[in-house]
N, C-alpha and C positions, 0 to 999 in steps of 0.2 A: 479542571485541567483543559487547556486549550489545545486543539490539534496543531501539529507543527505547520500545517498549511496556513493557519491564521496567525500564529505567533510570529513576530518579526525575527528575522535571522540575526545572528550576531553582528554581521557587517552592516545591518540597516537600523540597529537600535539607536535611539536618540537619547539626549540628556534629560528628557522630560521625566522619566521614571527614575532618575538618579543614576542611570547607567551611562557608561562612557561609550561613545561610538568607537567601534573597532576600526583600525586602520587596514584597508585592503592590501593585498599583496601588491608589491611594486610592479607596475606595468611599464615604467620608463626609468631611465637612469636618474632623473630628477626626483621622482618618487622614492626610488631606492636610497638616494642620498639623504632625503628627509627621514626615512626610517632609520638609516644608519646613524644619523645625528641623535635620534631618540635613544637608540641602543647604546651609543657611545657614552651617553650621560647616565645610563642605567648601571645599577650594581645589584647583582643577584646574591642572595644569601640563603644558604642551606644549613640548617641545624641538624646534625646527624649523629648517630651513635658511633663512637670511635674508640679504639684501644689506646693504651698508654703510649704506643709508638707513633700514633697519628694515623694508623691504618683504619679504614672505615669498616664497619660491619655492614656490608652491602656496598652500594656505590651510588653516585649521582649520575644518572643516565642522560642521554640527549633528550629523551622524552620529558624528564623532569625539568630540564633547562627550558625546553620549548613551552611546557605548561606554565612555568613561572613567568616567562616573558609575556605570555598571553594574559595571565591573571593580573599582573602588576602594571603592564604597559599597553595592553590590548593590541599587541602586534602579533600577527600570525607568522610563525617561523616553521619551516619544514625541518623536522628533526634530521633528515638526511643531509641537510645543508649545514649542519653544525659540525665543524671540523675538529672534533675531539672524540676520543673513546670515552668510556665511562670514567669518571673521576673516582679514585679509590683512596685518596689521602686528604687529610685536612690541609688547608692552606689557601693562598691567594692564587687564583688561576685566571688567565686571559683566554677566553674561549672564542675562537674564530667562527663567525657565522657569515655565510655567503647570502647576501640579500638579492643580488642581481648578478648578471654575468661578470662584470668587472667591479662590483661593489661588495667588499668584505669588511666586516667590522669586528673588533675584539671587544667582547663584553666582559667586564670585571665580574668575577664570580668568587665569592667567599664560601668556603666549606668549613664550617665551624663545629667543634664538638658540642653536643647537646648540653645545655646548662652552663656553658662556659664561653670564654672569649678565645679568639685566635691568638696563639702564642707569637712572640716576635720571630722574625725571619731566621735569626741565628738558631733559635731553639727548634724551629721546624726543620732546618737543615741538619741539626744534630740528631733529631728523631729519625729522619730519613736515612742518615748515614748508619745509625745503630741498627735499623731494620735491614738495610742492605748488608751490613756485616753479619747479622744473624742469618740471613738468607744464604750468604756465601758459605758460612760454617755448615749449615744444613746440607748444601749441595756438595761441599767437600767431604762430609761424612758419608753421604750417599755414594759418592764416587769411590771412596775407600772401600765401602761394602761391596760395590760392584766389582772392583779389582780383586778383592779377597775371594769372592765367589767364583770369579773367572779363574783365579789361580787354583782353587780347590777342584774345579771341574777339569782343568788341564792336568793336574796331578793324578786325578782319578783315571783319565784317559791314558796317561803314561803308564800307570800301574797295570791297567788292563792290557795294554800293548806288551809290556814286559812279561806278564803272565802268559799271554798267547804265544810269544816268542819262546818262552821257556818250555811250554807244553809242546810246541812244534819240534824243538830240539830234542826233547825226551822221546817223542814218538818216532823221530828219525833214527835215534840210537837204538831203540827197542825193536825196530822193524827186522823181521827174520830175513836171513839171506837165502837166496835160492841155492839149490844144490849145484848149479852151474857156475855160480859166482863165488870165487874164493874171497875170504875176508882179506882186507888190505893189511899187509905186513904179516900175514900168516906164514910160519916157517915151513909148513907142508906144501906151500904153493910153489910149483916149479917155476923157474925163471922163464920169461917169454922166449919163444923161439927166435932164432936169428932172422928168419924170414919176416917175422912180425915186426922186428925192431926197425927194419929199413923201410 
């Protein structure tokens, strides 16, 4: 094993040992345009495990894309410059990559189910629509459950409030009267004096 200080770096390897020389990162707009031309002609292909609706078991990340560009085309791409989130569906994708300040290229990327071919666009669209419909049904069911739970909680609060009001009314009726206070409507109560009426 050779120490890394003796081993040639990836950017300085030559064709002598059958290795392809890596393209350095772009330092000028002209270099960036050359790299963009290489990537424009490239097509990345990822064979991945996918479900019957085209959803992936996992995803194709920006790191996966950068690694495949390096492996196949010997171009270093910063994964942070890849302008897409993780790809989570099979299909044909145009992945934008910023090479230099004003130089961006769309790289054709195929995400294909393992052991198969990519279905036609119409079938892909139908799969995506079916998955979106299923997701909407799940969200609608969840919303119905939330509304039902909220109604049950509200009914419970109303029942507690009614019980407290009933207990308060009963306790007020059962409160004893003091000897000084005559009961309202009591026939033994003398009418108020005329001085008090005015």
